[in-house]
N, C-alpha and C positions, 0 to 999 in steps of 0.2 A: 089509506088515508091519502088524500093528496097534499102536495106540497104547498105550505103558506108563507107567505112573504111577512117575517117578523122582524119589527125594528125595535132595537134595544136603544133606550137612552139613559145614560147614567149623569147622574147629578155630581158625580167627582170626576175631575179632568186627568188625574194622575194615571200614568200607564198601569199600574200594578193596582190599583184600587181594588178592593174588596167589592165593591158595588159593580164593577166591571166583570169581574170573577163571577158574582152572581148573575149577571146577565146572560153570560156565556154557559152558564149551568141551566140556565132558564130555557133556553135556545136547545142544550143538548137534550134535556129531560122532554122538552115538548114534542120531539119526534121529528118528521120530515119537515125541515123548515128550510127556507132561503133567509139566512140571518143575516143582517147588517146592524152597524152601530152609529147613532148620530154622532156628528161632530158639534159640540156646543162651544167652540172657540168663536165665540160671537162677540161683537164690540157692546158695551152697554149701551140700554137702551138711553134714547134722549131724543123726545119728541121734536126738539128743535132739528137735531141732523134729519130725522126722519122728514119734517118739512122740506127741507133743503134739499135731502138726497134721495128720498124713498126709503123703501125696506132694502136693506142691504142683501146682496146676491146669496150670500151664506145664509141669511134667514129664508129668503125664498126655497134656497135647496132643502133646508130642513123642514121647511112646510111641504115641500113636493114630497119628502121621503115619507113624512107623516100618512099625507094623502094615498100615497100609492101603497102602504103597507096594509096588509090584512088585518095585523093586530100590532099592538104597540105593547112592551114592558118596559116600564121604568122603575128604576132602583136608585133611591136616594140615600145619602149618607145623611147622618143627623149632625148639623152643627149649631150649636147653642139652643138644642131644643126645637131646631124647624130646618127646612130644606135649605140646600146650599143657594148662594147668591148665583151660582152658574146657571143653576136649574131653574131658578125664578125668573132669571134674566131671558132664558129661552123661552119659558112659556110667556112671558111678556111680549118679545120680539113676534113669535108666531102668532099671538092674537092680533097683531096688524097687519096680516096678510089678507087681501081681499075675501076669500072663501075660509071656512073654519075647516081646516082639514080634521078636525077632532070629532066633529059631528057624528054621531053614530059609532064612532069606531070603537071596537074591543081594546080595552086597556087593561093591563094588569100591574099593580104597584105593588114593589116590596123596597126591601132597605136592607143594609148591613151597616153596623156602626160599633164602635170598639167598647160601648158602653153596655151595660146589662140590658138596658130597653130595646137593643138592637134597631134603633132607629123609628121605634113604634110612634113617636111624637111627629118625627118628620113627617111619617106616613099620614098623620091626620090633617096636619098642613097641606100634604102634597092634595089630598082628595077635596081638602076646601079649595085648592085653587085651580084643581081640573072641573069641579061642578060648573063654572060658566060656561066651559066650551062644551057641554052635553054628551061627553062620550059615553059609550057603555062601560061603565067601570065592572069589572068581574069580580065580584067579591068572595073573601075568604078561600081556603084558608090563609090566615096570617102569616105572611114571610118576611119576619124581621129578625134577622142573623146578628144574635148578641156576640160579643168578643169576636169580631170578625176576622181579627187578625190571626187567630188558631182556628178557624171555622172551616178552612180549605186544606186540602192537603198539598204535597209537593206539584201534583199534577194540574192544580187548581180545582179539584172536584170538592165539592162540599162535602163537611163530615156530618156525621150525625143524623141518625135513621129520622128522626121527627122533623128536621130541616127538609131532607130530601123527599119525605112521604109529602110534607106540607107544600112543596114546590112542584113536585109532580102532580098534585093534585091541581093545583093552582094553574099549571101549563096546561091539563087537561080540560079545565073549564074554558081557559081561553081559547083554546082551540075549538072548541064546540061552540063559542059565542060568535066564530067567524062565519 
């Protein structure tokens, strides 16, 4: 298998977030990948600021990462039944760059959340947000890690045969879509 350039986007900023852990597991289970993680420390979108100063360099860098990746994996937490403001802000900003870096890009969606649903509602919203960008969303199996604070071992690896099997299968499908 050839090495693919895989970009991970976490909707959680915390260094020890279970969504970041899930992304690292996705990269590990994807096989031979050159993995990098996007930086979503972006200013809040403001059309007036954009009109005055243009698209910020950090946003341009994120759009370039998306464009240059062979595939993208997005992991979202679930905040009050939705994706995080950080993730929505990043999607909104990237939509403002000149060319659509998402067009036909293979993208896998997943989530990790403390609740029993594992972020399933947030994934539905994320899919809705992504549809306008026309990526190639890799569908199923669903990876929605419930009780995420107990779902990883001390080495950061995902516990539970079902989660590992589903994540492995999703990464195989993502790789095949490249």
